[in-house]
Every structure is written in structure tokens, then in C-alpha cells.
C-alpha positions, 0 to 999 in steps of 0.5 A: 520547308526549306527552298532548295534554290537557294544560293550558296556561295564559294568563297575562293581567293584567286592567288592560292600561292599568294597567300602561302607565301605569305605566310611563310614569310610571315612565319620566318619573320616570327622566327627571326624575331624569336632568332633576335630574342634568344641573341639578346639573352644571350648576349645579355648573360655575356655581359653579365658574367664579364661585369661581374666576373670584374666585379670578383677580380677587382675585389681580389686584388684590393683584397691580395692588396691589404698584405703588403706592408706600406 
């Protein structure tokens, strides 16, 4: 038979609002890091576009300069 006088433990947090605040803080940090990742991807895309545009302009100018009689 089971003993009905078993000890039961209840684990209770001392400061539930502190735990909730920590969770919100951790969530804010995760969102901020994701935002920084999006900014990094956007920056890399813009810089690659600028480099490619400059290379295209250089190639175009070189091609057009080939028509000038020197």
C-alpha cells in the first residue's frame, strides 16, 4: 500500500516578477541581435551592389574609350 503521509515539495520562486523581467530582457536581447543580423545583411548587399556598379562603370568606360582614336 502507498503511504499517504508522503512528503510533497512545492518549488516556488521567490520573485516571480524578477523571472518575468529576466525573460523579457532575454527576449529583447534576442530581438536586438536579430536586428543587427538584418542590418549586416542589408549593409553587405548595398556594398556588393556599389562594388558591382563601380566595376560595370569602369568596364563601360574602358569599352567606350576604345573607340577614341589616339
